[in-house]
N, CA, C and O atoms as a Tripos MOL2 file, in Angstrom:
@<TRIPOS>MOLECULE
protein
  248   247    62     0     0
PROTEIN
NO_CHARGES

@<TRIPOS>ATOM
      1 N          -2.6170   -3.4390    3.8650 N.3       1 MET1
      2 CA         -3.1210   -2.1010    3.6670 C.3       1 MET1
      3 C          -1.9730   -1.1240    3.8240 C.2       1 MET1
      4 O          -0.9540   -1.4330    4.4410 O.2       1 MET1
      5 N          -2.1520    0.0660    3.2530 N.am      2 PHE2
      6 CA         -1.0670    1.0400    3.2710 C.3       2 PHE2
      7 C          -1.6420    2.4400    3.1830 C.2       2 PHE2
      8 O          -2.7590    2.6490    2.7100 O.2       2 PHE2
      9 N          -0.8520    3.3870    3.6490 N.am      3 ALA3
     10 CA         -1.2530    4.7930    3.5820 C.3       3 ALA3
     11 C          -0.8350    5.3630    2.2350 C.2       3 ALA3
     12 O           0.2220    5.0250    1.7030 O.2       3 ALA3
     13 N          -1.6820    6.2360    1.6920 N.am      4 VAL4
     14 CA         -1.3950    6.9040    0.4260 C.3       4 VAL4
     15 C          -1.5520    8.4020    0.6570 C.2       4 VAL4
     16 O          -2.5690    8.8520    1.1860 O.2       4 VAL4
     17 N          -0.5320    9.1790    0.2540 N.am      5 ASP5
     18 CA         -0.6290   10.6310    0.4430 C.3       5 ASP5
     19 C          -1.3480   11.2810   -0.7360 C.2       5 ASP5
     20 O          -1.8110   10.5990   -1.6510 O.2       5 ASP5
     21 N          -1.4310   12.5830   -0.6990 N.am      6 GLU6
     22 CA         -2.1550   13.3440   -1.7230 C.3       6 GLU6
     23 C          -1.5530   13.2150   -3.1230 C.2       6 GLU6
     24 O          -2.2220   13.4940   -4.1180 O.2       6 GLU6
     25 N          -0.2860   12.7900   -3.2000 N.am      7 ASN7
     26 CA          0.4040   12.6370   -4.4820 C.3       7 ASN7
     27 C           0.4260   11.1920   -4.9780 C.2       7 ASN7
     28 O           1.0230   10.9100   -6.0170 O.2       7 ASN7
     29 N          -0.2130   10.2780   -4.2570 N.am      8 GLY8
     30 CA         -0.2370    8.8750   -4.6440 C.3       8 GLY8
     31 C           0.9490    8.0690   -4.1520 C.2       8 GLY8
     32 O           1.1180    6.9150   -4.5470 O.2       8 GLY8
     33 N           1.7760    8.6580   -3.2940 N.am      9 ARG9
     34 CA          2.9250    7.9290   -2.7410 C.3       9 ARG9
     35 C           2.4640    7.0460   -1.5840 C.2       9 ARG9
     36 O           1.6260    7.4430   -0.7740 O.2       9 ARG9
     37 N           3.0300    5.8430   -1.5230 N.am     10 VAL10
     38 CA          2.6470    4.8460   -0.5250 C.3      10 VAL10
     39 C           3.6130    4.8600    0.6510 C.2      10 VAL10
     40 O           4.8170    5.0460    0.4720 O.2      10 VAL10
     41 N           3.0790    4.6620    1.8620 N.am     11 SER11
     42 CA          3.9010    4.5110    3.0680 C.3      11 SER11
     43 C           3.1390    3.6740    4.0800 C.2      11 SER11
     44 O           1.9750    3.3330    3.8680 O.2      11 SER11
     45 N           3.7880    3.3540    5.1580 N.am     12 ASP12
     46 CA          3.1600    2.6710    6.2990 C.3      12 ASP12
     47 C           2.3690    1.4300    5.9080 C.2      12 ASP12
     48 O           1.1770    1.3300    6.1960 O.2      12 ASP12
     49 N           3.0250    0.5020    5.2620 N.am     13 CYS13
     50 CA          2.3960   -0.7320    4.8150 C.3      13 CYS13
     51 C           2.2630   -1.7230    5.9760 C.2      13 CYS13
     52 O           3.1670   -1.8430    6.8030 O.2      13 CYS13
     53 N           1.1380   -2.4270    6.0330 N.am     14 ALA14
     54 CA          0.9170   -3.4630    7.0410 C.3      14 ALA14
     55 C           0.0420   -4.5520    6.4600 C.2      14 ALA14
     56 O          -0.8160   -4.2780    5.6200 O.2      14 ALA14
     57 N           0.2440   -5.7730    6.8910 N.am     15 GLU15
     58 CA         -0.5640   -6.9000    6.4460 C.3      15 GLU15
     59 C          -1.7830   -7.0340    7.3450 C.2      15 GLU15
     60 O          -1.6670   -7.0120    8.5710 O.2      15 GLU15
     61 N          -2.9360   -7.1700    6.7390 N.am     16 TYR16
     62 CA         -4.1500   -7.4200    7.5010 C.3      16 TYR16
     63 C          -5.0630   -8.3120    6.6890 C.2      16 TYR16
     64 O          -5.3610   -7.9540    5.5490 O.2      16 TYR16
     65 N          -5.5270   -9.4390    7.1810 N.am     17 PRO17
     66 CA         -5.1680   -9.9920    8.4880 C.3      17 PRO17
     67 C          -3.7150  -10.4550    8.4930 C.2      17 PRO17
     68 O          -3.0930  -10.6050    7.4410 O.2      17 PRO17
     69 N          -3.1930  -10.6760    9.6790 N.am     18 GLU18
     70 CA         -1.7740  -11.0260    9.7950 C.3      18 GLU18
     71 C          -1.4740  -12.3310    9.0770 C.2      18 GLU18
     72 O          -2.2830  -13.2580    9.0790 O.2      18 GLU18
     73 N          -0.3020  -12.3890    8.4660 N.am     19 ASN19
     74 CA          0.1410  -13.5270    7.6810 C.3      19 ASN19
     75 C           1.0560  -14.3950    8.5200 C.2      19 ASN19
     76 O           1.7460  -13.9010    9.4120 O.2      19 ASN19
     77 N           1.0620  -15.6900    8.2340 N.am     20 GLU20
     78 CA          1.9340  -16.6020    8.9640 C.3      20 GLU20
     79 C           3.3830  -16.5400    8.4920 C.2      20 GLU20
     80 O           4.2530  -17.1740    9.0890 O.2      20 GLU20
     81 N           3.6510  -15.7920    7.4370 N.am     21 ARG21
     82 CA          5.0110  -15.6510    6.9060 C.3      21 ARG21
     83 C           5.4270  -14.1910    6.9280 C.2      21 ARG21
     84 O           5.4060  -13.5410    5.8830 O.2      21 ARG21
     85 N           5.8090  -13.6470    8.0910 N.am     22 PRO22
     86 CA          6.1270  -12.2250    8.1920 C.3      22 PRO22
     87 C           7.2730  -11.7770    7.2870 C.2      22 PRO22
     88 O           7.3250  -10.6090    6.9020 O.2      22 PRO22
     89 N           8.1910  -12.6800    6.9410 N.am     23 GLU23
     90 CA          9.2870  -12.2940    6.0570 C.3      23 GLU23
     91 C           8.7710  -11.9670    4.6520 C.2      23 GLU23
     92 O           9.3220  -11.0980    3.9750 O.2      23 GLU23
     93 N           7.7240  -12.6530    4.2180 N.am     24 LEU24
     94 CA          7.1260  -12.3440    2.9200 C.3      24 LEU24
     95 C           6.3670  -11.0320    2.9640 C.2      24 LEU24
     96 O           6.3630  -10.2700    1.9970 O.2      24 LEU24
     97 N           5.7330  -10.7780    4.0820 N.am     25 VAL25
     98 CA          5.0010   -9.5170    4.2490 C.3      25 VAL25
     99 C           5.9690   -8.3450    4.1560 C.2      25 VAL25
    100 O           5.6770   -7.3440    3.5020 O.2      25 VAL25
    101 N           7.1110   -8.4680    4.8040 N.am     26 ALA26
    102 CA          8.1080   -7.3950    4.7770 C.3      26 ALA26
    103 C           8.5810   -7.1300    3.3470 C.2      26 ALA26
    104 O           8.7190   -5.9730    2.9480 O.2      26 ALA26
    105 N           8.8290   -8.1820    2.5760 N.am     27 VAL27
    106 CA          9.2750   -8.0290    1.1890 C.3      27 VAL27
    107 C           8.1720   -7.4060    0.3440 C.2      27 VAL27
    108 O           8.4300   -6.4990   -0.4470 O.2      27 VAL27
    109 N           6.9470   -7.8890    0.5100 N.am     28 ALA28
    110 CA          5.8210   -7.3540   -0.2680 C.3      28 ALA28
    111 C           5.5810   -5.8880    0.0700 C.2      28 ALA28
    112 O           5.3670   -5.0730   -0.8270 O.2      28 ALA28
    113 N           5.6160   -5.5470    1.3500 N.am     29 CYS29
    114 CA          5.4060   -4.1550    1.7580 C.3      29 CYS29
    115 C           6.4910   -3.2510    1.1750 C.2      29 CYS29
    116 O           6.1940   -2.1550    0.7000 O.2      29 CYS29
    117 N           7.7200   -3.6910    1.2090 N.am     30 GLN30
    118 CA          8.8060   -2.8870    0.6580 C.3      30 GLN30
    119 C           8.6120   -2.6710   -0.8340 C.2      30 GLN30
    120 O           8.8390   -1.5710   -1.3370 O.2      30 GLN30
    121 N           8.1960   -3.7090   -1.5430 N.am     31 ALA31
    122 CA          7.9570   -3.5830   -2.9830 C.3      31 ALA31
    123 C           6.8210   -2.6030   -3.2630 C.2      31 ALA31
    124 O           6.9070   -1.8020   -4.1940 O.2      31 ALA31
    125 N           5.7670   -2.6620   -2.4680 N.am     32 VAL32
    126 CA          4.6420   -1.7340   -2.6520 C.3      32 VAL32
    127 C           5.0990   -0.2980   -2.4040 C.2      32 VAL32
    128 O           4.7880    0.5990   -3.1880 O.2      32 VAL32
    129 N           5.8280   -0.0840   -1.3270 N.am     33 ILE33
    130 CA          6.2880    1.2670   -0.9930 C.3      33 ILE33
    131 C           7.2060    1.8190   -2.0820 C.2      33 ILE33
    132 O           7.1230    3.0010   -2.4140 O.2      33 ILE33
    133 N           8.0780    0.9830   -2.6390 N.am     34 GLU34
    134 CA          9.0530    1.4480   -3.6270 C.3      34 GLU34
    135 C           8.4780    1.6260   -5.0310 C.2      34 GLU34
    136 O           8.9370    2.4990   -5.7680 O.2      34 GLU34
    137 N           7.4850    0.8230   -5.4210 N.am     35 SER35
    138 CA          7.1090    0.8570   -6.8330 C.3      35 SER35
    139 C           5.6360    1.0970   -7.1370 C.2      35 SER35
    140 O           5.3060    1.4680   -8.2630 O.2      35 SER35
    141 N           4.7510    0.9010   -6.1880 N.am     36 TYR36
    142 CA          3.3240    1.0580   -6.4680 C.3      36 TYR36
    143 C           2.9380    2.5270   -6.4120 C.2      36 TYR36
    144 O           3.2860    3.2260   -5.4600 O.2      36 TYR36
    145 N           2.2330    2.9910   -7.4110 N.am     37 ARG37
    146 CA          1.7240    4.3630   -7.4190 C.3      37 ARG37
    147 C           0.2060    4.2920   -7.4160 C.2      37 ARG37
    148 O          -0.4220    3.9320   -8.4120 O.2      37 ARG37
    149 N          -0.3540    4.6360   -6.3000 N.am     38 ALA38
    150 CA         -1.8000    4.5780   -6.1220 C.3      38 ALA38
    151 C          -2.4500    5.8540   -6.6420 C.2      38 ALA38
    152 O          -1.7840    6.8730   -6.8290 O.2      38 ALA38
    153 N          -3.7240    5.7860   -6.8680 N.am     39 THR39
    154 CA         -4.4950    6.9730   -7.1950 C.3      39 THR39
    155 C          -4.9620    7.5900   -5.8880 C.2      39 THR39
    156 O          -5.6070    6.9230   -5.0790 O.2      39 THR39
    157 N          -4.6470    8.8370   -5.6830 N.am     40 ALA40
    158 CA         -5.0500    9.5090   -4.4430 C.3      40 ALA40
    159 C          -6.5640    9.5950   -4.3810 C.2      40 ALA40
    160 O          -7.2310    9.7840   -5.3990 O.2      40 ALA40
    161 N          -7.0970    9.4540   -3.1800 N.am     41 ALA41
    162 CA         -8.5390    9.5940   -2.9720 C.3      41 ALA41
    163 C          -8.9120   11.0690   -3.0590 C.2      41 ALA41
    164 O          -8.0760   11.9470   -2.8450 O.2      41 ALA41
    165 N         -10.1670   11.3280   -3.3730 N.am     42 ALA42
    166 CA        -10.6560   12.7090   -3.4430 C.3      42 ALA42
    167 C         -11.5740   12.9810   -2.2650 C.2      42 ALA42
    168 O         -12.4370   12.1670   -1.9350 O.2      42 ALA42
    169 N         -11.3820   14.1310   -1.6360 N.am     43 GLY43
    170 CA        -12.2320   14.5520   -0.5340 C.3      43 GLY43
    171 C         -13.5260   15.1470   -1.0520 C.2      43 GLY43
    172 O         -13.7310   15.2150   -2.2640 O.2      43 GLY43
    173 N         -14.4040   15.5810   -0.1560 N.am     44 PRO44
    174 CA        -15.6900   16.1300   -0.5560 C.3      44 PRO44
    175 C         -15.5780   17.3640   -1.4530 C.2      44 PRO44
    176 O         -16.4870   17.6580   -2.2300 O.2      44 PRO44
    177 N         -14.4620   18.0800   -1.3400 N.am     45 ASN45
    178 CA        -14.2650   19.2750   -2.1760 C.3      45 ASN45
    179 C         -13.6100   18.9530   -3.5170 C.2      45 ASN45
    180 O         -13.3710   19.8470   -4.3290 O.2      45 ASN45
    181 N         -13.3190   17.6540   -3.7470 N.am     46 GLY46
    182 CA        -12.7140   17.2410   -5.0100 C.3      46 GLY46
    183 C         -11.2020   17.2190   -5.0160 C.2      46 GLY46
    184 O         -10.6020   16.7340   -5.9750 O.2      46 GLY46
    185 N         -10.5680   17.7310   -3.9770 N.am     47 TYR47
    186 CA         -9.1080   17.7420   -3.8960 C.3      47 TYR47
    187 C          -8.5790   16.4120   -3.3700 C.2      47 TYR47
    188 O          -9.2650   15.7110   -2.6250 O.2      47 TYR47
    189 N          -7.3670   16.0760   -3.7600 N.am     48 ALA48
    190 CA         -6.7350   14.8470   -3.3000 C.3      48 ALA48
    191 C          -6.5160   14.8940   -1.7870 C.2      48 ALA48
    192 O          -6.1410   15.9270   -1.2310 O.2      48 ALA48
    193 N          -6.7590   13.7550   -1.1340 N.am     49 VAL49
    194 CA         -6.5850   13.6400    0.3200 C.3      49 VAL49
    195 C          -5.8240   12.3560    0.6320 C.2      49 VAL49
    196 O          -5.7430   11.4490   -0.1960 O.2      49 VAL49
    197 N          -5.2750   12.2950    1.8240 N.am     50 ARG50
    198 CA         -4.6130   11.0770    2.2820 C.3      50 ARG50
    199 C          -5.6710   10.0030    2.5000 C.2      50 ARG50
    200 O          -6.8260   10.3010    2.8010 O.2      50 ARG50
    201 N          -5.2530    8.7450    2.3420 N.am     51 SER51
    202 CA         -6.1990    7.6480    2.5200 C.3      51 SER51
    203 C          -5.4660    6.3840    2.9300 C.2      51 SER51
    204 O          -4.2370    6.3240    2.9120 O.2      51 SER51
    205 N          -6.2380    5.3820    3.2960 N.am     52 VAL52
    206 CA         -5.7240    4.0400    3.5420 C.3      52 VAL52
    207 C          -6.3200    3.1510    2.4680 C.2      52 VAL52
    208 O          -7.5360    3.1250    2.2800 O.2      52 VAL52
    209 N          -5.4650    2.4220    1.7620 N.am     53 GLN53
    210 CA         -5.9080    1.5740    0.6560 C.3      53 GLN53
    211 C          -5.3430    0.1750    0.8260 C.2      53 GLN53
    212 O          -4.5300   -0.0680    1.7180 O.2      53 GLN53
    213 N          -5.7670   -0.7390   -0.0230 N.am     54 ASN54
    214 CA         -5.1970   -2.0860    0.0000 C.3      54 ASN54
    215 C          -5.0010   -2.5860   -1.4180 C.2      54 ASN54
    216 O          -5.5870   -2.0600   -2.3640 O.2      54 ASN54
    217 N          -4.1720   -3.6050   -1.5520 N.am     55 ALA55
    218 CA         -3.8940   -4.2200   -2.8460 C.3      55 ALA55
    219 C          -3.4600   -5.6540   -2.6200 C.2      55 ALA55
    220 O          -2.8730   -5.9690   -1.5850 O.2      55 ALA55
    221 N          -3.7400   -6.5170   -3.5660 N.am     56 ASP56
    222 CA         -3.2480   -7.8870   -3.5130 C.3      56 ASP56
    223 C          -1.8280   -7.9040   -4.0620 C.2      56 ASP56
    224 O          -1.5410   -7.3080   -5.1000 O.2      56 ASP56
    225 N          -0.9450   -8.5990   -3.3470 N.am     57 VAL57
    226 CA          0.4490   -8.7110   -3.7850 C.3      57 VAL57
    227 C           0.7580  -10.2020   -3.9140 C.2      57 VAL57
    228 O           0.6190  -10.9620   -2.9550 O.2      57 VAL57
    229 N           1.1750  -10.6040   -5.1030 N.am     58 LYS58
    230 CA          1.5390  -12.0050   -5.3320 C.3      58 LYS58
    231 C           3.0440  -12.1580   -5.2270 C.2      58 LYS58
    232 O           3.8040  -11.3730   -5.7950 O.2      58 LYS58
    233 N           3.4620  -13.1700   -4.5010 N.am     59 VAL59
    234 CA          4.8860  -13.4490   -4.3110 C.3      59 VAL59
    235 C           5.1820  -14.7860   -4.9560 C.2      59 VAL59
    236 O           4.4710  -15.7640   -4.7260 O.2      59 VAL59
    237 N           6.2440  -14.8320   -5.7750 N.am     60 SER60
    238 CA          6.6120  -16.0860   -6.4190 C.3      60 SER60
    239 C           8.1200  -16.2600   -6.4300 C.2      60 SER60
    240 O           8.8720  -15.2900   -6.3310 O.2      60 SER60
    241 N           8.5440  -17.4870   -6.5480 N.am     61 LYS61
    242 CA          9.9770  -17.7820   -6.6480 C.3      61 LYS61
    243 C          10.4090  -17.6390   -8.0960 C.2      61 LYS61
    244 O           9.6340  -17.9010   -9.0170 O.2      61 LYS61
    245 N          11.6570  -17.2210   -8.2880 N.am     62 LYS62
    246 CA         12.2120  -17.1470   -9.6490 C.3      62 LYS62
    247 C          13.0660  -18.3530   -9.8980 C.2      62 LYS62
    248 O          13.6320  -18.4950  -10.9820 O.2      62 LYS62
@<TRIPOS>BOND
     1     1     2 1
     2     2     3 1
     3     3     4 2
     4     3     5 am
     5     5     6 1
     6     6     7 1
     7     7     8 2
     8     7     9 am
     9     9    10 1
    10    10    11 1
    11    11    12 2
    12    11    13 am
    13    13    14 1
    14    14    15 1
    15    15    16 2
    16    15    17 am
    17    17    18 1
    18    18    19 1
    19    19    20 2
    20    19    21 am
    21    21    22 1
    22    22    23 1
    23    23    24 2
    24    23    25 am
    25    25    26 1
    26    26    27 1
    27    27    28 2
    28    27    29 am
    29    29    30 1
    30    30    31 1
    31    31    32 2
    32    31    33 am
    33    33    34 1
    34    34    35 1
    35    35    36 2
    36    35    37 am
    37    37    38 1
    38    38    39 1
    39    39    40 2
    40    39    41 am
    41    41    42 1
    42    42    43 1
    43    43    44 2
    44    43    45 am
    45    45    46 1
    46    46    47 1
    47    47    48 2
    48    47    49 am
    49    49    50 1
    50    50    51 1
    51    51    52 2
    52    51    53 am
    53    53    54 1
    54    54    55 1
    55    55    56 2
    56    55    57 am
    57    57    58 1
    58    58    59 1
    59    59    60 2
    60    59    61 am
    61    61    62 1
    62    62    63 1
    63    63    64 2
    64    63    65 am
    65    65    66 1
    66    66    67 1
    67    67    68 2
    68    67    69 am
    69    69    70 1
    70    70    71 1
    71    71    72 2
    72    71    73 am
    73    73    74 1
    74    74    75 1
    75    75    76 2
    76    75    77 am
    77    77    78 1
    78    78    79 1
    79    79    80 2
    80    79    81 am
    81    81    82 1
    82    82    83 1
    83    83    84 2
    84    83    85 am
    85    85    86 1
    86    86    87 1
    87    87    88 2
    88    87    89 am
    89    89    90 1
    90    90    91 1
    91    91    92 2
    92    91    93 am
    93    93    94 1
    94    94    95 1
    95    95    96 2
    96    95    97 am
    97    97    98 1
    98    98    99 1
    99    99   100 2
   100    99   101 am
   101   101   102 1
   102   102   103 1
   103   103   104 2
   104   103   105 am
   105   105   106 1
   106   106   107 1
   107   107   108 2
   108   107   109 am
   109   109   110 1
   110   110   111 1
   111   111   112 2
   112   111   113 am
   113   113   114 1
   114   114   115 1
   115   115   116 2
   116   115   117 am
   117   117   118 1
   118   118   119 1
   119   119   120 2
   120   119   121 am
   121   121   122 1
   122   122   123 1
   123   123   124 2
   124   123   125 am
   125   125   126 1
   126   126   127 1
   127   127   128 2
   128   127   129 am
   129   129   130 1
   130   130   131 1
   131   131   132 2
   132   131   133 am
   133   133   134 1
   134   134   135 1
   135   135   136 2
   136   135   137 am
   137   137   138 1
   138   138   139 1
   139   139   140 2
   140   139   141 am
   141   141   142 1
   142   142   143 1
   143   143   144 2
   144   143   145 am
   145   145   146 1
   146   146   147 1
   147   147   148 2
   148   147   149 am
   149   149   150 1
   150   150   151 1
   151   151   152 2
   152   151   153 am
   153   153   154 1
   154   154   155 1
   155   155   156 2
   156   155   157 am
   157   157   158 1
   158   158   159 1
   159   159   160 2
   160   159   161 am
   161   161   162 1
   162   162   163 1
   163   163   164 2
   164   163   165 am
   165   165   166 1
   166   166   167 1
   167   167   168 2
   168   167   169 am
   169   169   170 1
   170   170   171 1
   171   171   172 2
   172   171   173 am
   173   173   174 1
   174   174   175 1
   175   175   176 2
   176   175   177 am
   177   177   178 1
   178   178   179 1
   179   179   180 2
   180   179   181 am
   181   181   182 1
   182   182   183 1
   183   183   184 2
   184   183   185 am
   185   185   186 1
   186   186   187 1
   187   187   188 2
   188   187   189 am
   189   189   190 1
   190   190   191 1
   191   191   192 2
   192   191   193 am
   193   193   194 1
   194   194   195 1
   195   195   196 2
   196   195   197 am
   197   197   198 1
   198   198   199 1
   199   199   200 2
   200   199   201 am
   201   201   202 1
   202   202   203 1
   203   203   204 2
   204   203   205 am
   205   205   206 1
   206   206   207 1
   207   207   208 2
   208   207   209 am
   209   209   210 1
   210   210   211 1
   211   211   212 2
   212   211   213 am
   213   213   214 1
   214   214   215 1
   215   215   216 2
   216   215   217 am
   217   217   218 1
   218   218   219 1
   219   219   220 2
   220   219   221 am
   221   221   222 1
   222   222   223 1
   223   223   224 2
   224   223   225 am
   225   225   226 1
   226   226   227 1
   227   227   228 2
   228   227   229 am
   229   229   230 1
   230   230   231 1
   231   231   232 2
   232   231   233 am
   233   233   234 1
   234   234   235 1
   235   235   236 2
   236   235   237 am
   237   237   238 1
   238   238   239 1
   239   239   240 2
   240   239   241 am
   241   241   242 1
   242   242   243 1
   243   243   244 2
   244   243   245 am
   245   245   246 1
   246   246   247 1
   247   247   248 2
@<TRIPOS>SUBSTRUCTURE
     1 MET1         2 RESIDUE 1 A MET
     2 PHE2         6 RESIDUE 1 A PHE
     3 ALA3        10 RESIDUE 1 A ALA
     4 VAL4        14 RESIDUE 1 A VAL
     5 ASP5        18 RESIDUE 1 A ASP
     6 GLU6        22 RESIDUE 1 A GLU
     7 ASN7        26 RESIDUE 1 A ASN
     8 GLY8        30 RESIDUE 1 A GLY
     9 ARG9        34 RESIDUE 1 A ARG
    10 VAL10       38 RESIDUE 1 A VAL
    11 SER11       42 RESIDUE 1 A SER
    12 ASP12       46 RESIDUE 1 A ASP
    13 CYS13       50 RESIDUE 1 A CYS
    14 ALA14       54 RESIDUE 1 A ALA
    15 GLU15       58 RESIDUE 1 A GLU
    16 TYR16       62 RESIDUE 1 A TYR
    17 PRO17       66 RESIDUE 1 A PRO
    18 GLU18       70 RESIDUE 1 A GLU
    19 ASN19       74 RESIDUE 1 A ASN
    20 GLU20       78 RESIDUE 1 A GLU
    21 ARG21       82 RESIDUE 1 A ARG
    22 PRO22       86 RESIDUE 1 A PRO
    23 GLU23       90 RESIDUE 1 A GLU
    24 LEU24       94 RESIDUE 1 A LEU
    25 VAL25       98 RESIDUE 1 A VAL
    26 ALA26      102 RESIDUE 1 A ALA
    27 VAL27      106 RESIDUE 1 A VAL
    28 ALA28      110 RESIDUE 1 A ALA
    29 CYS29      114 RESIDUE 1 A CYS
    30 GLN30      118 RESIDUE 1 A GLN
    31 ALA31      122 RESIDUE 1 A ALA
    32 VAL32      126 RESIDUE 1 A VAL
    33 ILE33      130 RESIDUE 1 A ILE
    34 GLU34      134 RESIDUE 1 A GLU
    35 SER35      138 RESIDUE 1 A SER
    36 TYR36      142 RESIDUE 1 A TYR
    37 ARG37      146 RESIDUE 1 A ARG
    38 ALA38      150 RESIDUE 1 A ALA
    39 THR39      154 RESIDUE 1 A THR
    40 ALA40      158 RESIDUE 1 A ALA
    41 ALA41      162 RESIDUE 1 A ALA
    42 ALA42      166 RESIDUE 1 A ALA
    43 GLY43      170 RESIDUE 1 A GLY
    44 PRO44      174 RESIDUE 1 A PRO
    45 ASN45      178 RESIDUE 1 A ASN
    46 GLY46      182 RESIDUE 1 A GLY
    47 TYR47      186 RESIDUE 1 A TYR
    48 ALA48      190 RESIDUE 1 A ALA
    49 VAL49      194 RESIDUE 1 A VAL
    50 ARG50      198 RESIDUE 1 A ARG
    51 SER51      202 RESIDUE 1 A SER
    52 VAL52      206 RESIDUE 1 A VAL
    53 GLN53      210 RESIDUE 1 A GLN
    54 ASN54      214 RESIDUE 1 A ASN
    55 ALA55      218 RESIDUE 1 A ALA
    56 ASP56      222 RESIDUE 1 A ASP
    57 VAL57      226 RESIDUE 1 A VAL
    58 LYS58      230 RESIDUE 1 A LYS
    59 VAL59      234 RESIDUE 1 A VAL
    60 SER60      238 RESIDUE 1 A SER
    61 LYS61      242 RESIDUE 1 A LYS
    62 LYS62      246 RESIDUE 1 A LYS
C-alpha cells in the first residue's frame, strides 16, 4: 500500500501483509514511487484528497 497526494503522486510505500523477501519489496516500492501515477481520490466536495491505495506489483528476472 502507498500514500497518494492530491496530484496523484505516490509516497510512503509499504508491503502489507509483510513479504518474506524484503529486498524485493524495497525494489517494488521504489518502482511504484518513481513511475506509478495513481488517480487521486475525491472527497465529499468532489475535490482531490490524499488517500492510501494499493496495487499489485509483479517482479521478474530479465
